[in-house]
N, C-alpha and C positions, 0 to 999 in steps of 0.2 A: 484924075482916076476918081471914078465914081465909088462911093462908099457901098460896104455890103450891108451895113446896119446903120440906123439913124435914129437916136432918140430925140424927141422934141416935145415942146409943149409943157414942161415942168421943171421944178427947181433940180440943179445938179450940184452936189456936194464935192467941191474941188478942195484943194488944200487950203485956199483962201476963203472958203466959206461957200455958201448957196450963191455962187457968182456966175453961174451960166444956165442956159435953158436948152441947150443942144449939144449932142455929141455925136461924132461919126466914127465908125469903127470899120477898118478895113483889114481883112484877114483876121489875125487875132489880137491887133492892136488898135489902140485909140488913135485916130488920126486927125481929129480936130475937136476942139471945145470951144464953146462961144455961144453965139444966139442967132438970129436969123441968117447970117452969112453962112452958116454951116450947112444951111438947106441947099446950098448950091451943089453940094457934093451928092446929092440924091440923082440917081439914074434909073433907068427902066426896071432894073434888077434889085434896087436897094429896098431892104425890108424896113419899113418905116413903123416905129413904136410911138404911138403918143401916150405921152406920160399923163396926160389929163391932170395935171396938177401934182401928180405923185412925185415923190422924191427918188431920184436915181443917185447911188452912192457906189463906192467900190465894194465888191463882195466882202462879206465877213469872213473872217479867220478865226478859228478857235486855236490857242496856243497851247491848250493842254485838254486832251480828250483820249477817250478810249473806245472807238467805235466798235472793234470786233467783239470785245466783251459785251458791249451794249446791244449788238445785233443778235448776239448768242441769247442774252437774257430775254430780249423781245420773242424768242421763239421757246422759251422755257417757262417756268413758274416765275411770272413777272408780278412782283409785289409791290411796285412803285406807286400804284394807286392806292393802296390801303393806309388807313390812318389809326386804326385802333388794334388792340391784340385780338379781339373777337374777328374783325374784318380779315386780319392778316391769316390767322388759323383757318377760316372758312375758306380762304382764297388757296391755300395750300392744299386742304382737303378736295376741294373741287377740281383742282389741277390733277392730283393723284388719282382721283375717281375716273378723270376722262382720258387718263393715259395709263392704264394697267400694264401697257407693254413695257413701260420704262423701269429698268433696273434700279436706277437711283432717281429721286427726286431732285432736281437741280434748278437754279434760277437765282433769285436774290431780289434786292431792293427794300427791304423791310426798314421801317423807320424806328430808331432806337427809342424815340419818345412814346411809341405805342406801349412800351413795357417798362415796368417798375425798374429804375436804375439803368434802364437801356440793355438790359440783359435777360432776353426771353429763356425759358426752360426747356429742357428735353421733355418734359410731362406733356406740355401743350402741343408738341409736335407729335409726341407718341399717340395722343388722343385722335389725331388726325391721320397719321400715316404709321402704323405698328409694326408693319411687316416688311417695310423696305427702307434702307438708309435714306435720309434726308440731309442735305448740306446746302444751306442757303446763306450767302454773304448779306451783308446788311447793305444800307444805301451808300454808305461812305466807303464799303470794301475793305475796313481795316478791322472788322469782325465778322464772324459767322455763327450761324445757329445750326445745331446738329441734333438729331434725334438719338435715342437710345441704341438703335441700330447701328447707325453710322459711328457712334463712340466706340461700341463694342468691336466693330470690324477694325477700328484703327487702335484697339488696345488701350484706350484711354480710360483709366480708372484711377482711384483715389491716390495710388502709389506713383503715378505719371508725373514726372517732374515738369515744370514749366519750361519751355525752350527759352533760350536766352535773349530772344528778339520778340517774345510773346508771353501770352498768360492764358491759363486755363480758368475759367470762372468756376468757383465752387460753392456749393451749398453750405449750410452750417455744419453738416457732418463731413465735410471735406471730399465729398463725392463731386466730380465734375457736373455742373448744372445744365450744361447744354450751350453754353456761349463761349467761343474761343475768340481770342483777341491776336491781332497782328500775327506773328510767325507761328503761333499755335493753331492758325487756322489750317496751315499745310499738313498737320498731323491726320486730319480727314481728306482735306482737299486733293491730296495727292493719290488718294485711292478712287476718287471719282473717275469715271470713264472719259476720258478726253474727246472733245469735238473731233471730227474727222476734217480734213483738209477741204472737202467739198463743204462741210457745215461752216468753216472758218470762212471761206470765200463768199458764200451766200450771205453770212452775217455781215461781212465788210460791205457789200453791194447793197444789202437792205438799209445798213446805217448811212451809206453814202446818199442814197435816195432820200432819206429823212433829213439829213444835214442840208443838202440841196434846197430842200423844200422850205428850210428855214434861213436861206441867203447865204449859206456857208461854202465857200469856194475852195477854201484850202484850210489845212489843220496840222498841228503837231501831235502825233500819236506818242504819248508820254510814257509808253512802255512797250517796247519791242524786245520781247525775250521771255523767259519762264521765270514767274513769280507766284508763289503761293496758289499753284494749281492752275492759274489764268491761262488761257491758250496764247502761245507765241502768235502774233499776227503778221510775222514776217512773210511767210510763204503766201499767204492771202495777197498781200500787198504786191509782192513780185508777180504772182499769177495774173491780178488785175492790170498790172502795169504792162506786162508783156502782151496781153490780149486787148488793150486797149479799153477795157471795161472801168479802169481808173480815171473817172473824169476829173476829180480833185486833184490839187497839188498838195502832196504830203510830205512832212518832214518826220522821220522816224527817230526818236529817242532810245539808243540802246541801252537796256538794262545793265546796271552796275550790280553784280553779284556782291551783295554785303557780307557774305561768308567768306570772300576771298580778298586779295590785295592787288598791287601794281601788276602782278602777273598776269592779270586778265587783260591788260592794255593791248598787248599785240594782237589778241583774239578780236578785241574791239576794232582795232585797225583793219584786220582782213573782213570782219562782218561790214565795215563801212563800205568796201568795194563789192562784196559780194551781194549786198542787200539794196545797192543803188540802180534803178533802171527806170527810165523814163521820168515819170511825174513822182516817183518815189525815191527819196533821198535819205540816207541814214548816216546823217553827220553830226549826230548829238548823242552825248550820253546822259541817261538819267541817274541821279544820285538821290535816293531816298534817305534823308537824314533823320526824319522821326516819324512819329504816328499821327494821331490826331487828340484834339482835346478832351472830346466826350468820353473816350475811355481811358484818359490819364496817360496817354503815350506819347503826346506833343512834347518835345523837350523844351524845358522852360529854365530861365536863369535862377529862379527862386520856386520853392515847393509849392504843389497844389494845395488847396485847403481842402478840409473835410467839410460834411455838412453843418457843422457847427461854426465854421468860419476859422477854425485852427490850423496851423501849418502842419502838413504831413511830411513823411519822409521821401515821398515821391516827387520827383522832378522830371518824370517822364523818361524816354528812352531815345538814346543816340544809337542809331542802327550802323553808322560808320564812325569809327574812331576819330575823333575830332583832332587828335594829334597827328594821324596819318593824313587827314583830308587835304590840307595843303599841297602835300607832296603829289598826291593823286591828281588834283586839279590842276597843278603846275605841269605836270607831265601831259596830261590830256590837252591842256591849251597850247602847249610847245607843239602838238601834233596837229593842231587845227581843229580839234573837237569842240564843240558847244556843250557847256555844261548846263544841265536843265536839273536844278535842285527842288525836291520837295522839302519844303521848309515852313513848318507850320507854327512851332513855338519860337518864343524869343531867343532861345539858346540856339535852336537850329539855324534861325536867321543870321544870328552872329557867327555862327561857325562857317556857314556858306560864304559870307561876306570876308571873313579872315582868309579863308582859302582863295577867293578871287583876288584879294590884295597881294596874297603871297605869288600868285601867278603873275599878276601884273609887275611885281618888284623883280621877280626873276625873268619874265619873257619880254617885259615892256608892253606897250599898247598892242592889241590885236583886234581883228575882226571877228573873233569867235562868239561874241554877242551872249555871255552868260546871262541866265535868267533864274529868278527865284519864284517858284509858284506857291500859291495859297495864302502866306504871310498872314496868318490870323492874328498872331500877337507880334508885334514888332517894337522893341524897346525904343523910345524916342530917340536915344543917343545914336541908333542905327539908321534912323530915317535918312539923313543927309549923306550917308556912306554910298547908297545907290548911286545917285548922280556922279559922285566923285570917282567911283570906281567903274563906271560905266555898265552897271548891272540893271537889267530891266527887272520891275515889278511886274510880275506875271499873276494878274487879279482873278478871282472866280466872284463876281460881284453878286450871285445870288445868294450868297450865305452872309451878307452883311445886312442883316434884317433881324429884328425881333421875331422869333418863332419857337415853338416849344423846345427844341433841341438846344437853340441857343440859351433861352431862358431857365430852362430846368436842368440841363447837364453840362453846361459850360460856364456862365457867368458865376454861379454860386461856388464854383471850385477853382475860379481865376481871381474872385476878389474885385472890388470896385475899381482899384488903380489899373489893374491889368485888363479889365474889362474894357477901359477907356482906350487902350491901345489897339483894339482888333480893328482889321481891316482898315489902315489908315490911308485909304487912297487919296484924299485930298492933300494930306500932309506930304504925302511921296510926290505928288505932281508939284506942289508948291516949291519942294526942295529941289526941284529940277530932274526928278527921276523921270524915265520913259515908262510907259505904262502899256502892256500887252493885256489881253483878256482871254479868258477861256472858261470851260463849263465843269471840266472833269466828268463828263457824261460817261458812265451810267450814274455817277454819284448823283448829280442833280442835271435839271433840264439843259439841253444843248441850246435852246431858243437864245439867240444874242438880244433879241428885243426884250425878253424877260430879264436878262441879266442888265441890260442898259435902264430898264425901269428901276430896278434896284439901286444901280450906282448913282443914279440921278436923284431918287427920292429917299434912299435908305429905308424903304419900306417894301415888303413883300407885295405883289400885286393883288393877293386876297388878304390884305393885312387886317381887315374887320377892326379898325380902329386901334391898332397897335400904335405905341409912339415910335417916333423916327428914332432910328439907332444911330447914335453919334452924328448929329446934322453936320457938324462942321467937316466931315469926311465926305460930302457929297460932291459929285462931279457935275459939270454941265452937261448937257446933252451933246454938244459937240466934243467935249473931252472923252465922253464915254464912247461916242462913235469913232473917236480917232483910236481909241484903245483896242477896239474889235476890228479895224482895219489896217490903218498905218502901224500902229504899235505891233500887232500881232505878225504882220508881214515883215516886220524887221526881224524879230526873233525866229521867225519862220526861213530866214534868208532868201526871201522872194522879193528882191529889189525892184522888180518891175511891176509890182502889185501894191494894193493897199492904198491907191490914189488914182483920182481921175485927172490925167493930164496927157498931153499928146506924147507918144511913144512908149506909155504903159500897156501892160497886157490888159485886154477888155474882160476882165474878171468884174462883173457888175451884178448889182441887185436893184430891183425895182420894187419899191415898197407898195402897200395898197392905199397911202396916204402920205402926207407930209408931216411927221410928227412935230415939226416946229411950229406948226400952225394950231396946235392943241395945247391943253394944259399937260404938265410933266405927269401928272397922275394918270393920264391916258396912255402913255408910251406903250404899256403892256399890250393894249388893244390893236396896236399896230400889227400887220401881217405882211407876208412877202406875196408878190404877183409875178415876178419873174426872176430867174438867176441864170446868167451866162459865166461860162468859163472860156476864155479864149474867144469870145464873141459867139460861141455855140450855146444855145438854150440847153440847160441841164434841167431846169424846172420850169413849168406854168401853171399857175393857179387856174382853175377852170373859168373864173371871172376875168382873168387877165386878157 
């Protein structure tokens, strides 16, 4: 049988390395991998792609991403390109002036390091937009910036108590200053007009086009549900899956309502059935255990330090009772659910591993493939537990570099010992752990090649002479590529993807060069030429 698609003339990354130069695809499957002998499968209707020395590899998969909120932000007041307080305020003002019809100014993506202490004030926003409410989550979406009008509508004043899962930042007089952390975001966020179903679908398709252009063929949506005013993407996925416009393969992580307990598990089981159709499958539960280090809400075993280096009383927040977590995870595991943990601090990581260990003891080995995302601070004693428990380390490599948020808002408050435990990619891999990789977009860029650059170099692409961040934790290029392909395919339960071999689905990406041929410091310069899902082209660069 003649192949429908034939790649030839370049290196092919197989599980054994760059060991082939030709690949044939028939229908949606890879039917031959080899060298010149594969050319015999070419027929009169075979589409031949000349790699011309460019690398062919499995399609990238993002193991932790939020495409619908990202797509919505791109269509709103997008602040991801701003770097200073002045730039950020100017961008808000320009957007508000360009959109006088908007009742609320929504969007987000501002950088904490642009503002003193990472907490911008309402007065800055009032000067830009005095007459309409403004609500703008920051880059990591664990805090939000609101103007006086938004705080007034929410009834937030000096007498408003902090919610149990959040904090209202206050000025010296005790008045709300304009920044809301974690659960306090919802005090304003719940008042913002929600996106329509059409808006959410358009955002998903916009995001999908962007992800395909980066070589991403599948992902795990890390939050399917309602949380802090974010739009539930379930309806958009179902609509796209039913009408065929969902060209990616997507695993949905159903949100665990941290205000409730085990009584929600039957509802999650119903959603797993109702929300699964075509290329969208909702067989995962997302358990958000803590916050982030920059605002002091990541759960730590020992207290945060203050600016003078002295221990404080703050150990961060545990959003789910650690005493109940093993029970929840054991029950979810018994029902065949995968557990996807947000675990950023070392206490949250330990709590997640303890819960997985309890599930293993109660249920025995399972194929649920639990994974822990973010892993900013991992106690060295917990590193070997990942392999022992079969827990995948879901890494976000772009964060593992010296940059202002790390150097100004994180390291000083962790101290030197804990700062050296951050993002231990190399240690986890050496201990036998499986690595998956993702971006957490819109928190950071979804470009896998940017993340791979940092995983390999432990330097940001635009490092400007910054020191290497914990060089012992660097990965090789092959190891980083494997995390973004086979590793993420594993946690996405896509057994027939993530590798180039006969019988696998033809989810493939052609890069614009072979990054193995250049220095590791040039990895970020690599781009994507072609992306295929099931043998069908879903992206082609103009020069391809």
